[in-house]
C-alpha positions in Angstrom: 0.2 0.0 0.2 1.2 3.5 -0.8 2.1 5.3 2.0 -0.1 8.4 0.8 -2.8 6.0 1.0 -2.9 4.8 4.6 -6.1 6.7 6.9 -4.6 9.5 9.0 -5.0 8.9 12.7 -4.0 11.5 15.4 -3.3 10.5 19.0 -3.5 13.0 21.6 -2.4 11.5 25.1 0.0 12.8 27.7 1.4 9.3 28.7 4.4 9.4 26.0 5.1 5.9 26.7 0.6 4.9 26.2 1.0 6.9 23.0 3.8 5.4 21.7 2.6 2.3 22.1 -0.9 3.0 20.5 0.8 4.7 17.9 2.4 1.3 17.0 -0.3 -1.0 17.1 -2.5 1.3 14.8 0.6 1.2 12.2 0.6 -2.8 12.7 -3.3 -2.2 11.6 -2.7 0.1 8.9 -2.6 3.3 9.8 -0.6 7.0 9.3 0.1 8.2 12.8 1.2 11.2 14.5 1.4 11.7 17.8 1.0 14.9 20.6 0.7 14.8 23.9 -0.6 18.4 24.8 -4.0 20.1 23.1 -2.7 22.9 21.5 0.2 20.7 19.8 -3.0 18.6 18.8 -5.0 21.4 17.3 -1.9 22.3 15.2 -1.5 19.2 13.9 -5.4 18.7 12.9 -6.2 19.1 9.1 -8.6 18.0 6.9 -6.4 15.4 6.4 -7.2 13.9 9.6 -9.4 11.0 9.2 -9.7 9.3 13.0 -8.1 10.3 16.4 -7.8 8.8 19.3 -8.5 10.8 22.5 -7.7 10.7 26.1 -10.0 12.5 28.3 -8.0 13.0 30.9 -4.9 15.8 29.6 -2.8 17.8 32.4 -4.2 21.8 31.5 -7.1 20.9 29.9 -10.0 18.8 30.5 -10.9 16.0 27.4 -14.4 17.5 27.2 -13.4 20.8 26.3 -11.6 19.6 23.3 -14.4 17.4 22.3 -16.4 21.2 22.0 -13.2 22.3 20.6 -13.1 19.8 18.3 -17.1 20.0 17.4 -16.5 23.6 16.1 -13.9 22.3 13.4 -16.5 21.0 11.6 -13.6 17.7 10.4 -15.2 14.5 9.2 -13.6 12.8 11.6 -14.3 9.4 13.8 -13.3 9.5 17.7 -12.2 7.1 19.7 -12.5 7.8 23.4 -9.7 6.6 26.2 -9.5 7.2 29.8 -9.2 5.4 33.4 -11.8 7.3 34.4 -15.1 5.6 36.1 -16.8 3.4 32.5 -19.7 5.9 33.6 -17.5 9.0 33.0 -16.7 7.6 29.9 -20.2 6.5 28.6 -21.4 10.2 29.5 -18.4 12.0 27.6 -19.8 10.2 24.4 -23.2 10.9 24.8 -21.9 14.4 25.0 -19.4 13.8 22.3 -22.3 12.8 19.9 -24.7 15.5 20.7 -21.9 17.7 19.8 -22.3 15.9 16.3 -19.1 14.0 16.7 -18.7 10.2 15.2 -17.6 7.8 18.3 -16.0 5.1 16.6 -15.3 3.3 20.6 -14.8 4.0 24.2 -11.6 2.2 26.1 -10.9 1.9 29.3 -7.3 2.3 30.3 -5.2 -0.2 31.0 -6.0 -0.6 27.2 -6.4 -4.4 26.4 -4.6 -4.8 23.2 -6.6 -7.2 21.5 -10.0 -4.9 22.2 -8.2 -2.4 21.0 -6.9 -4.3 17.6 -10.4 -5.0 17.0 -11.7 -1.2 17.2 -9.1 -0.1 14.8 -9.5 -3.5 12.8 -13.3 -2.8 12.7 -12.2 1.1 10.8 -10.3 -0.4 8.2 -12.7 -3.0 7.4 -15.4 -0.1 7.3 -13.2 2.1 5.0 -12.8 -1.0 2.7 -16.6 -1.1 3.0 -17.3 2.0 2.2 -15.2 1.5 -1.1 -16.2 -2.0 -1.7 -20.3 -0.7 -1.6 -19.3 2.3 -4.5 -17.1 -0.4 -6.5 -20.2 0.2 -9.4 -18.7 3.5 -9.6 -15.4 4.9 -10.2 -16.3 8.7 -8.8 -15.4 8.9 -5.4 -17.7 8.9 -2.5 -18.6 12.4 -1.3 -18.0 13.8 2.1 -20.3 15.9 4.2 -17.8 18.4 4.2 -18.5 18.7 0.3 -20.5 22.0 -0.4 -24.4 22.2 0.5 -26.3 20.2 -1.2 -29.2 21.9 -3.0 -33.2 21.1 -3.2 -33.1 21.3 -7.0 -30.1 19.1 -7.0 -32.8 16.6 -4.8 -35.6 17.3 -7.0 -33.3 16.5 -10.7 -32.1 13.4 -8.7 -35.6 12.3 -8.0 -37.0 12.6 -11.2 -33.7 11.1 -12.6 -33.9 8.3 -10.6 -30.3 8.7 -9.0 -31.3 7.2 -5.6 -30.7 3.8 -5.2 -31.4 1.1 -2.6 -28.2 -0.9 -1.0 -29.8 -4.2 0.9 -28.4 -5.4 4.2 -29.6 -9.1 5.4 -31.6 -9.9 8.7 -30.2 -13.3 9.5 -32.7 -15.4 11.4 -30.6 -17.0 14.2 -33.4 -20.6 14.3 -32.9 -21.2 10.5 -29.7 -19.5 10.0 -31.0 -18.2 6.9 -32.2 -14.9 5.8 -35.2 -13.8 6.3 -35.4 -9.8 5.2 -33.2 -6.9 3.8 -33.1 -3.4 5.5 -33.2 -1.0 2.5 -30.6 1.8 2.5 -30.6 4.8 0.4 -27.5 5.8 -1.2 -27.0 8.8 -4.0 -25.4 8.0 -7.2 -24.5 11.8 -8.0 -23.2 12.3 -11.5 -20.3 14.7 -10.4 -20.2 13.8 -6.4 -20.3 9.9 -6.7 -21.7 7.6 -4.1 -23.3 10.4 -1.4 -24.6 8.8 2.0 -28.1 9.9 3.8 -26.5 11.8 6.7 -25.2 14.3 3.8 -28.7 14.8 2.3 -31.4 13.7 4.4 -31.9 17.1 6.6 -32.3 19.1 3.2 -34.7 16.7 2.4 -36.7 16.9 5.9 -36.5 20.8 5.1 -38.8 19.9 2.3 -41.8 17.7 2.4 -43.0 17.3 -0.6 -39.9 16.1 -1.9 -39.1 13.7 1.1 -42.7 12.4 0.4 -41.5 11.9 -3.5 -38.7 10.1 -2.8 -39.9 7.9 0.1 -42.8 7.1 -2.5 -40.0 5.7 -5.3 -37.8 3.9 -2.6 -40.9 2.2 -1.3 -41.5 1.2 -5.0 -37.8 0.3 -5.6 -37.8 -1.6 -2.7 -41.0 -3.7 -3.5 -39.9 -4.5 -6.7 -36.6 -6.3 -5.7 -38.8 -7.8 -3.0 -40.9 -9.6 -5.5 -37.6 -10.3 -7.6 -36.4 -12.4 -4.9 -39.4 -14.0 -4.1 -39.9 -15.4 -7.2 -37.0 -17.6 -6.2 -37.8 -17.6 -2.4 -41.0 -17.0 -1.4 -41.9 -15.2 1.5 -38.6 -13.1 2.0 -39.3 -9.6 3.3 -38.2 -5.9 2.7 -37.7 -3.2 5.2 -37.7 0.5 4.3 -37.3 3.2 6.7 -39.9 5.9 7.0 -38.7 9.6 8.1 -41.3 11.6 10.5 -41.6 14.1 7.6 -43.7 11.4 5.8 -45.3 10.2 9.0 -47.7 13.2 8.9 -49.1 12.1 5.7 -52.5 10.5 6.4 -52.5 8.6 3.2 -49.8 6.6 3.4 -51.2 3.4 4.5 -53.5 3.0 1.6 -50.8 4.3 -0.7 -48.3 1.4 0.9 -51.1 -1.2 0.9 -51.7 -0.5 -3.5 -47.7 -0.7 -3.9 -47.6 -4.0 -2.1 -51.0 -5.4 -4.0 -49.5 -3.7 -7.5 -46.0 -6.3 -7.3 -48.3 -9.2 -5.7 -46.9 -9.5 -2.5 -48.4 -10.0 0.7 -48.5 -7.0 3.2 -46.2 -8.6 6.2 -43.3 -8.8 3.7 -43.2 -5.0 3.7 -41.6 -4.3 7.2 -41.9 0.1 8.1 -38.8 0.7 9.9 -39.1 4.3 12.3 -36.2 5.2 14.9 -37.1 5.7 18.2 -36.3 8.9 18.7 -38.4 10.2 15.8 -41.7 8.5 17.5 -42.0 11.9 19.9 -42.4 14.4 16.8 -46.2 14.8 15.8 -47.5 11.9 18.3 -51.0 12.4 17.1 -50.6 11.8 13.4 -48.0 9.7 13.9 -50.0 7.4 16.2 -52.7 7.4 13.3 -50.7 6.4 10.5 -48.6 3.5 12.6 -51.4 1.9 13.6 -53.6 1.8 10.8 -50.2 0.8 8.8 -50.6 -2.0 11.2 -54.3 -2.8 10.9 -53.5 -3.5 7.0 -50.8 -6.7 8.2 -47.6 -4.4 7.2 -44.8 -5.2 9.9 -43.8 -2.2 12.1 -40.1 -1.9 13.4 -38.3 0.8 16.0 -34.9 0.7 14.9 -32.4 2.1 17.4 -34.1 0.9 20.5 -32.6 2.0 23.5 -31.1 5.4 22.9 -34.6 7.6 23.1 -35.2 9.6 26.0 -38.9 7.4 26.6 -38.5 4.0 25.4 -40.7 2.0 27.4 -43.2 4.5 26.5 -42.6 4.3 22.9 -43.0 0.4 23.4 -46.3 0.5 25.1 -47.8 3.6 22.7 -47.3 2.0 19.1 -48.1 -1.3 17.6 -44.7 -2.6 17.4 -43.5 -6.3 15.3 -40.0 -6.4 15.8 -37.1 -4.6 18.1 -34.5 -4.1 17.0 -31.6 -3.6 19.9 -29.1 -0.7 18.9 -25.7 -1.2 18.1 -23.8 0.9 21.0 -24.9 -2.0 22.9 -25.0 -4.9 21.0 -21.1 -4.7 19.7 -19.6 -4.3 22.8 -21.7 -6.6 25.0 -19.3 -9.1 25.1 -17.0 -7.0 27.8 -19.1 -4.2 28.8 -21.5 -6.1 31.3 -24.0 -3.2 31.2 -24.6 -2.9 27.7 -25.4 -7.0 28.3 -27.8 -6.5 30.5 -29.5 -3.9 28.5 -29.7 -6.1 25.2 -30.7 -8.9 27.7 -34.0 -6.8 29.2 -34.6 -5.9 25.6 -35.2 -9.3 24.4 -36.9 -10.1 27.6 -39.5 -7.3 26.9 -39.5 -7.6 23.0 -40.3 -11.4 23.2 -43.0 -10.8 26.0 -44.5 -7.8 24.3 -45.0 -10.4 21.5 -42.1 -8.8 19.0 -39.4 -10.1 17.1 -36.2 -8.8 18.2 -32.9 -8.2 15.8 -29.5 -7.5 17.1 -28.3 -4.8 15.0 -24.1 -4.1 14.3 -23.1 -7.7 14.7 -19.0 -7.5 13.7 -17.8 -10.5 14.9 -18.7 -14.4 15.5 -18.2 -13.8 18.9 -20.8 -10.7 19.2 -23.3 -12.9 17.3 -23.2 -16.0 19.0 -23.6 -14.2 22.4 -26.9 -12.3 21.0 -27.7 -15.9 20.1 -27.2 -17.2 23.2 -29.3 -14.6 24.7 -32.6 -15.5 22.9 -31.9 -12.7 20.1 -34.1 -14.1 17.3 -32.1 -12.3 13.9 -28.8 -10.6 13.3 -28.1 -7.9 11.3 -24.2 -6.3 10.7 -21.0 -6.2 8.8 -20.1 -9.9 9.8 -22.9 -11.7 7.8 -22.6 -8.6 5.3 -22.1 -5.1 4.3 -25.1 -3.5 2.3 -25.2 -4.7 -0.8 -26.5 -3.4 -4.2 -29.6 -5.3 -5.4 -27.8 -8.1 -7.9 -25.6 -8.8 -4.9 -28.0 -9.3 -2.5 -29.9 -11.7 -4.9 -26.0 -14.0 -5.1 -26.1 -13.3 -1.4 -29.2 -14.7 -0.9 -28.7 -17.8 -2.7 -25.4 -18.9 -1.2 -25.4 -17.9 2.3 -26.1 -20.1 5.1 -25.3 -19.6 8.9 
């Protein structure tokens, strides 16, 4: 690998010996590493080329939270690994705060650092980078970043008209049968100039223009159902999940519209699953409850995504008629070595089953995590260990060949 293509990692840790070890291990994993010991030097070395950061929260002369706040103000597309000798709950609070500041957190590690755990996080970052590249392999253009120029509603309108929005499909694996039970559809924008653009870069603009969001949602549901009908020629009963924005959950005609779409492809209503994130449910409660209830009355599946990270989880689960509960990856991925995260997963599995729901573990990236979730009674698993999100043609090949 050419040196210039290595992912750039900047380490801030005042303990020189530990920083050196972290740096050496990172180099072995394939990173280009810069080490600093003081916050002032850290910000001098921070640049647009920096992709990953390891940040010790306990730096003499400056609070690590201050660094997070200042880093947020830089508006750089970086992933951060937090490390500290502080109590685990302090780390969790720092992680939550960093997310509130709009930072991407890729790992949270306690000191003394466990080498295998540290290497697992680093190799996961390298794997994610490769998967992003692979996901865009149908195009020779680069993947666009959030730092690119702002996306206008006019561009989005053209993209909807010209069918530039594409769905990738990530399988959900049934732990009992060892087979694919369904696919979650994930939108990507194949932009003619900017390359493959991920949702975080265009969804905010869409949500500011409800008519555009409705138009795109309708097209994506049709695209997902069309693909599902193709799968069903060879694999009857396979389902597909679509994510629907709260903006579209204000449109009272939505349940009827979706039902007609399903019927037009000759599918059963339970072969479509509508996914909504838990935090979205706090918006426009009356209309959302109206629409989601009518969706369920028609026999369409209803999934609560990212369960456990919202502000009133139990109230939402009681209020809405969900058929599926997806445990957020932030708990699943660390469950083997974080007892509190494991307890949350166990409680979510028990709660989901007692309420008659199928429970899905998101973010399974290793065999260890997958086996643990299966052992704890989770019904299904989803994550990069099984497959990254796939283009439609690759999804049918995966469906044909996969067996757990």
